[in-house]
N, C-alpha and C positions, 0 to 999 in steps of 0.2 A: 572443433568449431568455437571459435572466439565469442565471447558475449558482446552483444550490441545494445544500444539505447540505454534505457534505465538500468538494465541488467549489468552493463559494463562499469556502471557507477558503484555496484556493491563489491566490497571489498573484504577479504578475510578479517582483518581487524574489526570491521563493522559487527560480524557475526560473532567473532572470538570474544568480544567484550560480553555478549549475551550468554556465551558458554564458558564463562570466566574458569570455572573450575574443571573443564575438560581438557584433555590433552590437546594442544594446538595442531597435532598430527591429524587429528580427526576430519580436519578440512582438507586434507591432502589425500586422502584415501582414494583409490580407483576400483577396487575388487576385481582386478583383472580386465576392466573396460578400457582399452587403450585410448579410445577417441576422446573422451573427456572425463575429468575427474567428477566424483559424485557431487562435490560442491557446487560445480557449474551446472549440473543437472538440476539441483535443487533450486538454485537462483533462477534457472530458465522457467522451471515450471511456476514458481510463486511469482515471478514477474509478469507471467501471462495473465494470472488472475487479477493483479493490480492494474495492468495497462488496460484491461477490458473495462475498468472504472475510469481511469484517469485520462486514457488516450495514450498515444505512444511518447509524446513529448510535453507533459505538464511544465509549468513555469511556476517560479516563486515558492510560496508556502506548499501549494499543492505538490511540487516535486519533492520537497524536503520531506512532507509526509508520506509520499509514495515510497520513497527510499527507505524511511523508518519502518513502514509496513512491510517492505519486502524483507528487510533484515530479521524482524520478528518472525515473519513466515518461515524463512529458511532456518532460522535458529530453532524453531518448533519442529519442522520437518526433520532437521538433523537430529535433535534430541529424542524424538519418538523412534526414528530409524536405527540410530546407533546404539541407543541404550533404553530398549523397551522394557527390560526387566526392572528398570529403576524408576519407571512410571508408576505412580499410584492410582488407583481406581479412583472414579469421581473426579470431583473439581479440586485436585491438589496435585502437586508436583511440578517440576520445572517445565515439562513439555506442555501441560496444560496452562500454566501461566503464559508461556510464550505464545501458545495458539490463541488464548484469550485476548492478549494485547494486539495480535495481528487482527482478529476479528473487529476489536474495537476501532483501531485505525483504518481498517477496509470501510467500517460503517460510516466514519468521519469523513472518508473520502468521497463516499457515495453522497453525502449531503452537502458538499462543497460545490459552489456553482462553477461551471466550466466556460460559460460563455457560448455553449453549442458547438463549439468546434473542437479541434484536436490541439489547441494551442495550451489548454489549460489554464488560461487566465480569464476571469470574470469580467463581464462588461461593467464599465464604471459610468455609464451614461446616466444623466440625471433629466428626468422629465418634468415639465411644468405640472402645477396642481391641476387636477381635472376641473373642467368648469362645472358649476352646479346645475342640477336639473330644473329645467324650466318650472316656474312656480304658476300653478293654474289660477291662484287668486290674484295675482298681478297680471293676468293677461297673457301669460305665457313669455314673460320677459325674463331674461336670464338675470340673476341677482348677483 
């Protein structure tokens, strides 16, 4: 099943750069699952988490951050799944770094305005300054 939406924009080179010291073949493994490579399964899973925050079609900076967030999430998932014996306990190791960065980017996306819809773009409307509250000393006139 082909990747769609944001997931389709995630490429192996995007993840490969995060796993620079790993064998590039790690992204092509299937483990006997003929329907889809493990890489696509990781991308699909992480994209689901990000789309829940950004909507299916974010635009502009939100889209770029969403793609970066997905890449870090996929890199972390692959690092932990493929090389568990090389992950250190606690807050150290490559898998932990990638997971931490994924979490930071996801929090950043949660804080970005989306305009209330699925477009992913914030409203740029400007409203006039509010009128002052009536002054009881001046007889209720607005100042």
